C-alpha positions, 0 to 999 in steps of 0.5 A: 582680697579674694576669699572663698565663700567658705571663709578661707583664702582662695587657692589654686582651683582643682580641675573638676567637672562643673556638671555635678554642681550644676545638676545639684543646683538644678534640683532646687531651682526646678522646685522653686520655679514649680512653686510659681505655678503649682498653686494656681491649680489648687486655688479652688481647694484652698479657698474652699477649705479656709472659706476665704474670699477671692481677693484673699486667696489670690494673695497666696500667689501674689505674696510669693511672686512679690517676695520673689521678684522684689529682692532679686537685684539684692540677692544677686549681689549678695552672691558676689559678696558672700559666695553663691553656694552659701547664699544658695544654701541659706535660701534653700533652707528658708524655702524648705522650712517655709514649705513646711509652714505652708502645709501646716497653716490653719488660716489663709492669713498664715498661708499668705505669710508663709508664701512670702517667706517661701518667695524670699527663699527662692529669691535668694537661690535663683541668681546663684544658679546662673552665677555658678554656671558663668563662673565654673563653665568655660565659654565653649561649654556654657551654652549646654549648661545654660540650656539645661538651666533654661530647660529646667525653667521652662519645663518647671513652669509647665509641669507645675499645674500637672503636678498640682492637679495630681496632688490636690486630687490625690492627697490634698492641697497641703501636699503641693507644699509638703513635697518640697521638704524631702526634695529640699533636704536632698537638694541641700545635701547635694549642694553641700557636697557638689557645689564648689566654694567660689572666690568672693570679693570683700567690698562695701555694700550699697545700702541706699541702692538696696533701699531704693531698688527694694522700695521701687520694685515693691511699688511697681510690681505690687501695683501691676499685680494687684491693679486688676483687683482694684479696677486700675483706680487712681491709687494703683496708678499712683503706686506704679508711678511712684515705683517708676520714680523711685527706680529712676532715682535708683538708676541715678544713684547707681550712675553717681555712686563711684564706690560700690553700686548695687548694680553697675550700669556698665553691665548694660554697655554690653549690647547682648546683655541688654538685648537678652534682658529684653528678650527674657522679659517677653518670654516671662510675659508670654509663658505666664500669660498664655496659661490662663486662656488655655486653662480657662478654655479647656475647663470652661468650654471643653469641660475638662477637670483641672487635672485633665486640663493640665495634662493638655500641656504634657506635649509642651513639657515633653518637647521642651525637656527632650530637645534641651540637650540638643539645643545646648550642644547647638548653642555652643556651635551656632550663633544664639541669634538663629537658635533663639530666633527660631524658638521665638518664631515657633512660639509665635506661630504656635500661639496664633495656630492655637488661637485659630483652633480654640472653638467649641467642639475642637478635638483634643488631638487638634489642640495638641499640635500647636501645644507641641510646637509651643514646646519646641519653641520653648526649648530653643529660647531659654538656653541661648538667651541665658548664655548670651546674657552672661557670656561677656560679663566679668566674673565678679559681676556674675551674680549682679548680672544674674540678678538683673536677668532674673529680675527682668524675667519676673517683672515680665511674668508679672506684666503677663499676669496682669496684662492677660487678666485685663485683656480677657475681661475686655474680650469677654465684655466685647463678645457679650456686649449685646446684652443677655447672658454673660459668663462674667458671673459663672465659675470656669467649670460652669459655663453654659453651652450657649455661651461657649462660642463667645467665650472661646473667641475671647480666650482665643483673642486673648492668646494673641497678646503673648504672641504680639509681645513675643515679636518684640523678643524676636526682634531683640534676639535677631540683633544679637551681635556677631561676636558670639560666634564660637572661637571669638570673644571669651 
């Protein structure tokens, strides 16, 4: 029996514009994505105030990412079961209160715990935004909506370090969390007033699927994310292998479960859904990985402060935001294959270009050119790939599909963080393998000028990793099926 997520029997839908609801959701979505990157710029200040070790302060970010990524499959299905608006509001409440808790903590341990709760709130919110788009926008307008959603994801990832630098320098690190409280209240009121109560389906819940997916994702993501901290020892690989085994058991159970599987494997029968998940995994990898070499080069070699280093990314954020409406309209008229293909190709060229000019003494304007091209590529990727992922899914699978899509994006981000850390360390070791001085023991802002050339080369070479991974995403989007041409399919 279909009921609305307000608990009443569904009635005939009233023709209203879905755009106000989307804008209301984007406010909260933008906020939670900023929190994925905003803490990185505040890490030194947090470490100094609490007198924490490096390993302890890294957990401020790790706890958030883990609590965000692990439950996404489950929270997407909860939106189908209890209604996307209801789950979004619950998640927003948890996230806002946890943000207040983060700002008020008096120890590193409490901050890590508060960040984990904050990540859980974000996990409850994220799949609901995509599900509402899929269920409220007609197919011929879904491209514009997904482009707005995707642009907010891309821009938030870029704006986080900039906003973090301004707040930390001006008010203190606590304000990167306090600022979420008024925004969260506004987002809650907007969602209550503007997001519709969509029909839900009463069904049994796959308890075994929840346990297997949760445990498997935790073991896999934790192992990948913390591998560098433990020098990729045998214990780390045992965790990763265990996660793979448990997730394989999860897939086996989903195939055998004839009642109500947590994740219907029929989702992957849609070729475009599978390809879009591959593509967004590479995008999540690249956008996380590329930030580290750029930040380390700008602070360690160019001598910029954290805030000024973050400001280098402004052209990327501006181009992403300005081009998003244009890309949205184009997505509803042209095949996503060519739009996303152009975006990823531009992204690859920009990373290779940036790697070629990252040298000691390079003028700022020379760096801004490839950084601007990164923004162009970013704008042309998120919307078309998101639209393609959910375009052909049944309405009652919208939440499950969004959960899978966001899970693969987050796993890509974790892989990017771990992969770039390993590569940067190995390239630094290779550059200084002849003995003598090495930047390994230096802080990023105190690298001696004599080491700038080798350090720049190591960072530039590291940027080729996200570029190479994006080539896989390019192959995926170029093989989207032709059935997505306007006027066909749905």
